[in-house]
N, C-alpha and C positions, 0 to 999 in steps of 0.2 A: 706445452703451449704459453700462449702470452700473454702477460698480467695486465691487465685493464689500461695502466698507465701507459706499455708498448701499442694498442688498440688503437686507443687516442690518438696519441703521439703518428701512427702511423695513418691515422682515418688524415687528421688537419694536415701531413704531406700532400694524400692523394688528393684532397680538395684543391690545394693550394696548384697542384701539378694539371689537376682541370681549368682552373682557373686563368692560368699562363696558358694554357692551350687555347681557350676560346677568348683571351685577348687579339684583339687587333694591332695595336701600335709597339713598341718595342720598350714602351715604357714600364718601370718594374713596379709589380704591384705593394703598394704598402698596408702596415698592419697598424691596427692599434686595438686597447682594449678595454672596454667600458665596462664599470656594475651597471644590471639592469634592476632598476626600483621604480616604484610607485611613490608617486606623490599625489596623491587624492585619486583622481581618476586619470590624472594624465602618467602613460609609461616614458619614464628618461633613463638615460644612459648617463652615468657620472665618470668622466675618463680618468681610468686607473691612476694615470699619473697625475693626477692632483691631488689625491687621496692620500694622508701617510696610515692609518687604519681603520678599520670596521671598528666597530665595538658596539655592546649593549651595557648602556649606561644602568649601573647596578646602585646609583645612588645620587641622586640629583638635588643639589639645594636650592629651593624656589629663590625667585629674585624678585622683589616687589618692585611698584613703579615703572613696569617695563611693558613694552608691547605685548599683547597676549601670545605674540608668533614667538615671544623666547619663551623658553620652558625653564630656565634655569643655567645653574652652571654647575660641571661635575669634574675632580680632578680627576688627570691620564697623565699618568708618566712624570709625574710633578709638575702635571702645566694645571692651571685651570683654563677649561676649556668651556665658553658660553654654547649653549644648545641651542639649536635654532628648528622652528619646526616650518620644514621647507612650505608645505601645504598650507600653512596660516601663514607664511610671509606673502608666497608668489601669489597664490591660490584663495586667501580668504578663508580657505577652509581646517578651523580648529576643531582637533578630535584628540580626543585622547591616546598618548599611544598604547599599541596593542605586545602582543609575543612576537608579532613578526617586526617590530619596529627596529631600525639600525640606526646606528650613528656614523658618519661619517667626517672623520674627523680630518682636518685641513687647516695647515700654518700659513696665517696670514704674516704682513709685515713685523708686526708686532704682538699679535692677540693669534688665539687658537678659538677654533669654532670648530664644533659639532652641528652638522647640518643634518638634522633628523627628517627620516623618510616613514612612508606608510609602510613599506614591503621592501624586502630586498627578494631578487628572484634570479641572483647569481651572475658571473660574468659572462659577457658574448664579446667575441672577439668581429671587429668589423673591418673587412677590407676595401682598398679606396675604389672600386667600383661596385660599395654598394648603392643600390637607388637613393636618388635623394625626395622627400615629398617635398609640399606644399605647406603650410600651416592650416591646421584643420579648421574649420566652419566657427567651431565650437570655442576656440579658444581667442582671446585679445586681452588685450592691455598693456601698460609698461615693463611686466615681467617679461614676455618676452625679448627684451635686450640681455636677457639671462641665459636664453637659447642659441647656440652655436650655431645647429643647424636640425633639420628635418630626416631622420632616416624612414626607409619604409622596409620592416625587418619581419619575417616572418606574416606577413600579411596584415599587420600594424603597424602606425605609425608611430613614430619614437623622437620626443626630442633630446639632444644631446646637448647636455645643461654644462654652460661655463662656468664652474663651481668656481674656480677660481677669481673670474670677473665679482661673481657674486659674491666671495669673501669679502675681496676688495672694496666692494662697494658696503659693506656691513661693518667693516672695521674705519672706515673714512665717514661715517653718515650720510651716504649719498643713497644710501637706497629707497630707491621710488617704484611705485607698485599702485 
């Protein structure tokens, strides 16, 4: 009997073969992976290549005199990480972290940032032939500049966050929401 890993690898190969057989051109399909997260009521993907590590902060030092979306400072691998509540920053939804909250640690040019999301729902693999979607009517604002694209996945519209661009803007003090 095959192990669960072998079964999943086999299914992935069958899926790729099926996609290639349906493809009309000779272009090679590209794949990338993203962390599926909840940012308030928004479903997002954060590209895996932009993230150093996913963590659950155990102790956070509260910072005073900072915007409400700055949760504080945490210590991670001998580095101080500024924790940012993504829902608070982008959507203005400030809520206390829950047990399902996770922090996606990213390195800026000089600083480390932890993007805290409401919930982490696993990893999704995206193919280059995935259907793109338009911006849902319910969402507007300057924060849309941090969305790389919108995709239609499993019957829902998902925002692909350009977390690298967001961290760069945070580091340079250019955050506009």
